[in-house]
N, C-alpha and C positions, 0 to 999 in steps of 0.2 A: 504494500500500500504506500501511498505517497501524498505529498501536498499538491493539491489541484493547481495547475497553472492558470493564471489570470490574464485577462486582456483588458486594456484601458479602453473604455467606450466614450466617445464624444459624439453628441447628436445635436443637430439643429432641426427643429420641426415647426410646423405651423401652430399658432396659438389656438386656432379653431379645433385642432386635433389633440391638444395637450391633455385634456381630461381622459379622452379615449386611450391615448398612449399610456398614461399612467395606470389606468385600470388594466390594460393589457400586461404591462410589466408586473403589476401586483399579482395578476393571475398566474403568470409564468414563474414568478418567485426566484429569479436568477440574476437580478441586476441590483447591485448596491449603488445608490445614488450618492455621490459625494457632496459635502458642504463646499461650495465653490469659494475660492479665495477672493478677497476683495480686489477687483480689477478697476476700480473707479479712477485710479491714477493713470491708467492706460487709455489714451484717447479713443482707441478702437473699441473699447468696451464702455465708454462713458455713457452712452445712450441707453445701456441696458439697466434694468432695475429688478428688484426682488418682487415676486408676486405678493399680492395682499394676503394677510393671514386671517381674514374674517372667517373663512370656512374652517380653518384649524381651530380658532377660538370657539366656534359653534360646536365642533365635534368634541372638544374638551368639556364644554358645558354639558353636552348630552351625556358624556361618560360620567361626569360628576353627578348628574341628576339620577341616572340609572343606578349608580353605586349607592347613593343615598337611599333610593327606593328599596333596593335589595337588603340594605342594612335594616331598614324599618320593617321589611317583611320578615326578616329573620327574628326580629324582636317580638312581633305581634302574632305572626301566623303560627298555627300549631305545627309541631315537628312532624314531618312526613316519614312514615315507615317505608323504607325502600330496601332493595336487595343490597347486601353487603358487597362492597367493592364494585359498585355499579359503574360501568364505563360511560363515556360521553356519547350522546346520541350522534348518529351520522346524518348529515344533511348535505345538500348540494350548494354550490356557490350561488345559484339562482335564489335559493331559499334564504341564504345569508344576506344577500343584497336586495331582498324584496322591500321596495320602498313603502308599500302599504303596511306591511307588518312592522317595519321600523317606526313609521309615524305613529301607529297604534300603540306600540310598546312605549314610545316616548311620552305619549299622552297619558298612558297608565302610570308611568313613573312620576309624571308631574302631579297627577291626582293623588297618588300615594304620598308624595312629599307634602302636598297640601294637608292631607290628613295627619301626617306626622307633625307638621307645624301646629295644627289645631290641638293635637294631643299634648304637645309640649306646652302650649298656652294654657290649656285646661289644667294641666298638672301644676303649672306655676300659680294659677288662680287658686287652686285647692290649697297649695302650701300657704298662700297669703291668708286665705280664710281660716285655716287651722291656726296660724300664728295669731290672728285677731281673736279667735275664741280663747286661745291660751292666755292672751293678755287680759281678757275679761273675766277669766275664771275666778280670781280672788275677790271680785266685786259682785258675784252672782247673788250672794245673801243680802246685799244692800238694796233696799227698796227706795232708792233715791235716783232721780234722773241724772245721768252722767254729765249733762250739759249745765247742771246747776252751777251758777257763778256768784261771785261776791256782789253785794249791792253797796249803796252809800252808807248803810248802817251795819250790815252783816258781812263778815268775811267767811268764805267757804274754802277749805283746804283739803284736797284729796292727797293722801300720802301713806307712808308706811314707816315703821320702825323695825329694827332687828327683832327676830322672833324670840330672842332671849330676853327682851325688855319686858318688864312687869307693867302691863297696861293699867291694872288697878292702881299701882303706885303713881303712874303717870297721870291718871285722872285726879288722884288726890292732890298732886302737885299743881295741876291746873286749877282745882278748886281753891287752893290756897292763894293763887294769883288773882282770882276773881270768880264770881258766880255766873256770869253771863256767857256760858259756853255749853256745848254738848258734843260728846264723842259718839259717833255712830260707827260701831265696829262692823267690819266686813270679814272676809276670810283670812286665812293665813297659810303659809307654806313652810318649807323647811328653813327658809332664810328670813322671811319678812312677815310682819303682822300688818294688815291693811285696815284703814279707818278713814272717816271723814270728820274733820273738826269744824264745827260751826260756832262762831263766837262774835260778840259785839265788837265793833271796830275800836272801841275805847280800850278793850282788853287784848287786842290782837298782838301788840308788841310783847306784852307780858307772856301771853300763851306761846308765842314763837320762841321766847327764851327758854321756856320749860321744855318744849319739843326738841330744841337743839341739844339739850342735855341728854335726851334719850335717842339721839341719832336719827332724827326725822328727815325723810327725803320726800319731796313732792312727786306725785305720779302725773304723767302727761296723758290726759284722757280727752284730747281735743278731737273734734269731728264726730262725736257720738251724740245721738239723740235718743232719749228714753233711758230706761233702766238697763243695767247690764244683762238681766235675764231676758228682757225683750230683744235686745240686740243679739244675744246668744241664740235665741230661737230663730231670728231672721237669718243669721249666719249659717245655722244648721240647715235651714231650708235651702239656702243658696248652695251650700256644700252638697246636699243631696241631689239638687238639679244638675250641678256641675259633674257629679259622679255619673249620673245617667248619660249626660252628653259624652263624657269620657269613654264610657263603656260602648256607646254607639260608635264613636270614632275608632276605637280599637277593633270593634267587630268589623267596621268598614275596611280597616287596614287588613285584617285577617282574611277578609273575603277575596283579597287579591292573591291568595296562596296558589290557586290553580294557574296563575299567570307567571309564576316564578320562572318557568322554563323560557317563556317568551321574553321576560326581562333579561335573563342571562344571555339569550341569543342577541338581544338588543345591545347589551354591553359589549359582546364580541364584535358586533357590527360597528359600534362606535369606535372601538379600538382600531378596526381596519381603516375607518375614515381618518383617524389621527395619523396612522402610518402613512397613508397616501398623501394627506395634506402636509405632513412634515416633509415628505420627499418633495412635494411641489414647492415648498418654501425655500428649498435649496437651489432651485433653478434660477436662471436669469431670463428676463423677458424684454422684448422690444415691442413696438406697436403691433407687429403681426407675427412674430416668431418667438421661439424660446430656445435656450441652450441648456443641455444636460451633460453632465460628466460623471462617470462612475466606473464600476468594475463588473466584468462578466467572466464566469469560469470558462476556460478555453473549450472544454467539451461541449458546452451549451451555446457557443458563439454561432454555429450554423443555424440553430433553431431560432435564435434572436434575429439573425439576418433575414430569415424567411418571414418571420412575423413582421419585422419593420418594413419589408418590401411592399406591404399593403398600404403604407401611409406616405404622405407627401413630406418626406424628411430625408436628410442626408446624414450619414454617420461614418465613423471610422473606428476600427478595432486594431489596436497595436499592442505588442508585448511591452511590458514595463522595462525600463532601463535599470541597471544596477543601482543607480542613485535613488530610484523610486522604491526599491525593495522594502525599506523600513515602513513605508506607508501602504504597501500592498496588503489587502486583507487576506487572511489565511483560511482556507477550507480544507479539511482533511478528507481524503478519499479512503473510507474504511468499509469493510464488509460487516456482516452480521456478527462476526466473532470479535474482531478487533475494535469495533466501535464502542464496546463496553468500556474500553480504557479511556474514552473521552472524559469520563468523570474525573479521572486523575489529571489528564493533560490540561483540561480547561481550568481546573482548580490551581494547578501549579503555574503553568504559563504555556500558551500556545507556541509552537515552534516559529521561528522567524521564517519569512517567505523563502529565503534561500537556505533554510535549515533542512532537517530531516524529520519525517513523521515518526514519533517514538512509539506509537501504539502497537504495531506488529512486533517491534523489538522488545517491548515491555510485557506484552500479554502472557507469553509462556512463563516468564519468571514470576510475575505477580500472582497468577493463578496457582502455579506450582508451590510458591512459598506460602500462600494463604492456606492452601489445603494441608501443607506440612505442619503449620502451626496449630490449626484446628484439629486435624487428625481424629475424626470421630464419625462413624457411619451414620448414627442417628442425627447428629448435628447437620451433616451433609444432606441427608434426606429432607430435613425440615427446611433447610435453605433452598433446596431445589423446588420443593413443593410450594413454599411461600412465593418464590419468584415466579413460578409458572402460573399460580393463581392470580397474582397481580397483573402479569403480562397478558393473560388470556381474558380475565374479567374486565379490567379497566382500560386495556390498550393505551398505556400512558403516552403523553405527547413526546416525552423524552425517555425511552426505555433503557438507556445506557446503564443506569445504576442497577436496575433489577436484573439486567443481563449479566452484569458483573457478579451479582450475588449468585445467579444461576451457575455460571462457570466455576466460581469459587466453591459452590456447594458440591458440584461434581468432583472437583479435586479433593475436597474435604472427605467425601465418601470413599474415594479410592485410597487415600492415605489412612483413613479409619479402618478399611479392610486390611491394610498391611500391618497396622498396629494392633488389630483386634479390639478396637474401641467402639462400644455402642452404649452411649451415655456412660462413658468410662467402663467400669466392670459391672454394669447393671445386671446383665444376664447371669453371670456366675454367682453374684451376690444373691439375686432373687432365688436361684435354684438352691442355694445353701440355706436361705430362710425357709423354703418349702421343705427341704430335706438336708439337714445338717451334715449328712454323710456324703453329699455331692462333691465331686472333685472336678466338675466340668470347668474348662477354661476355653475362652475363645481362641480359635486358630489365628496365629500371627507370625509374620516374618520376623518382627522384632517388636519390643515394647519399650516405651519411654523410661520406665523405672528400672529395667534390667539391662538395657543396652545404651546407657547414657553416653558412654565414651564413644561408641560407634556413631551415635547421632551427632555428638559434638564434632567429631572429625568430618562427618558428612556435611554438616552446616558450613564448616570452613571450606570444604571443597566446593560446595555450591557457591559460596562467596567468591572464591577464586574464579570460577567459571563466569559469573556475571561481570565481575570487574574486568577480566580479560576480554570478555565480549565487548564491553564498553570501550576498552582501549583499541580493540580491532576495528570497531566502527569508526573511531576517531582516525585511525590510520588510513582506512579506505577513503574517508571524506577528505583528508588532507591530500592524499595522492590524486584523487579526482580533481581537486582544486589546484593541482600542480605544486603542492608544498611538500614534496617528498623529504626534503632536508628536515623540516619540522617533525614529520612523522618518524624519521630515523632517530633523531636525537631526543624526542619527547616520549615516545612509546617503545619503539623497537629496542633502543638502548637498554631500557629497564627489563624488557623480555630477556635480553642476553644476560644481564646481571642475575636475574632470578633463575634462569635456566642453569647458569654456572653455579649458583648457590645450591640448587637442588642436586646437581651432579656431584658437587663436593661433599654434600651430606651422604650421598650414596657411595662415596669413595671413588668416583669416576671423574673424568675430564681434567685430570691434573698431570702436569709434566714436571718431573723433578719436585713434586710436592707443591707446585704453584698451580692454583685453579685458573686455567687459561681463559675461560669464558668470563669469569668474574673480573680478571685484570683487564681483558679487552673491553668489557662493558664499562668499567670505570674510566678507562682511557677515552673511550668514545664520549662518556659523560663529561669528562674534563675538557675535551675539545669542543664538542657541540653545545653542551649546556652553558658554556661560558663564552660562546662565540660573539655575543653582543656586548660583553663587558670589556673593560680596559684596565690595564695596570693591576693594582692591588685588588681592584674590584673583582677580578677573575677568581681569586682565592675565596673571597667572601661569598661570591655567587656559587662557587662549587660546593662550599660547606653548606650553604642554604639548600642547594639542590639535593644533596645527599640526605641531609637531615629531614627535609620536608618530604622527599620522595619515600624514604624508608618508613618514617613515622606515619605519613599519610596512607601509604599502601597497607601497612599492617593494621592501622586503626580501622581502615575500611573493612578489611577482611574480618577483624574481630567483631565488627558490628553484626555480622551474620550469625553470631552465637545466639542472638535473640530468637532465631528459628528453633533452636533446641530449647531455650528457656520457656518460650510460650507453649511449645508442645508439652513439655514436662509440667508446667503450671496447670494447664487445662486438664491434663490427665489426672494429676494429683487432686485438684479441687473436686472433680467428678467422683473420684474414689472416696474422698473424705465424706461427701454427702451420702454416698451409697453405704458406707460403713456406719454412719450415724443412723441411717434408717434401719439397717440390719440389726442394730443393738436391741431393738424392741422385740424382734422375733415374730412380728406380725406382718403379713404380706401387705395389707392395706396401708398400714403406717409406713412400711418401707417404701412403697410406691409413692405415697404422698410426699415424704421427705426427700426422696430421690428426685422426683420430678421438679419440686420447688428449687432444690439445689442446682439441678442441671439447667433449669430455666435461667437462673442467675448466672451460671457459668457460661451458658451460650451467649447471653447478652454481653457479658464482660469480654468474652473471646471475640465476638463479632467486632466490637469497638477496638480492642487491643490489637488483634491481628491486622485489621485494616490500617490502623495508625502506624504500626511498626513495618508492615509491608510497604506502605506508602513512603516511609522514611528511607527504606532500602533503595527504592526506585529513584526517589528525588535527590538523595544526597550521595549515595555510594555509586549509583549507576549513571544518572544523568550528567553528573559533573565531569564525566569522562568524555562526553561527545556532544551533549545537548546544547543547542543555541536557541534560547527562548526569546520572548519579547514580541511575538506576533500578535496582531489584533484580529479578532474574529470577523469573518465575513457575515455581514448583516444585510441581506437583500431586502428589497421592498417585496413583501409577500403577504400571504394570508395566514396569520398566526392567531389561533383562537384558544381559549381556555375552557369553554363550557361545551363546545361541540366539535365534532370531527368533520372535516370537509372532504367530500368526495370530489376529486378533480374532474372538471369538465373541459372539453375542448371548446375554444372560442372561435 
């Protein structure tokens, strides 16, 4: 597999055909339209302008409206019981771009949003009414109009003192200050005691001095007419009516539940409008023509040319120059097997346009290593079954992750068959619970607990294979680029040194006790590795090369010990839970404890094996040959979230 070659597309067309051309390109889904650089300083381009963005703004508003409607529907509509892992419905492009259905769904979204605003307003009103009733609650026992105000002869004061205050003592103190007063007690709560003080104006100042000693604070009861009880009954009636309106509005919103699918389709349609209008905003217009620039995958260029031949436009397709490589979008050409590695490649970094597709080079190692670390038949079967169910039932838009789980599950099962693991030692333990005299053991080529050294050595060997593969890829790439000298002194020299060390360990390859290949390798390293240094810098460069080369190589190889460590850890954890379950001597208890423990072990292993496998690929493997930094190819296409589109010819 490889990186798809791209061609630069430049097109000039008639403005009258602009919308039709954009719809055609969106249907074909193989042209990425670039954001054009500002050419206003060039007199040849000064007359061109950007298209207006009114349609783009309208599409964004439509999307926001439908998203808000779906959010409201999720809040008020009853949850629908559907099939588990249900896939997206398949429709045609004609159905997606049906203007009548789109307009109808937008109208429903607007109506639903109006209901949502009414619901929010009613809820706000209810909160206000409840707060008002709460403020009146302390005065309900008081049969005095709340609008009662002071006169020329009488002062009326509504207020409260701390609940800890002695009201009887306060009234006695007021009586000592004068007899022309009356305290009308109201309710009390945990903090305050409420009352109304009515006194003659001549004694008002003396009464206020007494109240001040008891911590009196005035209560603001402006705007009320009638007693607190009368106002409370009125508020209760308004609250009841508001609740009925709220329930009706919520029921009205819930009634839109059957239109959820239409609203989701409308949201997908709005997204397509945004994609197309965003592409249109990247064009340049004159009074009668427009200019478009972008990228087309080379294999699809003939199809594009055939499609464009039906329009009054002129175009050119040309290969990018090396100077343009950093800006050329990257599309990987993968098959059903290697595309599962896109999950890793896209997360790490797409290869540069002039780089190499790492997916087919990484696939065998990643899947092999993952299965080795999991190494359990039952875990593998669960992974395969889960991936197949998701892929078949939901038909995900991007199946790469579940396909990766599928291939890794197959590898896990195979490794589990070699190590005899089925939920660890579940079957032998179960048979011993049923019959303590059972001596059954699962057949295995080797086991993690008894063949640890062999697995350790095997992990190191696998590490050497992958590291040497990365170095070989680097050599091939450099030779293809005409940099044989770099390949000779950067990788081949180290192969000679390592081969010489291996022969010396075996007692071979020496002349007069001198390891010839090792000496030759270091001589090559001294000459080639320091060829760009001068003077004393050659010595320091040589020391750095030797130290970094040896330590870097061996640290990379030692990283592959994680293959053994995770295999051993997963096996031990499974056996521990199985042993805990077997302690009780009851089959049901054993199965429950074992399954819970193995479920936790599977979850931990899925995450741990993925992360550690990912590290081996990205750090130990990719750094040997990989050139990243590519940007993804993003064509103008039909990309939906809620429905699947069946392609139609136009």
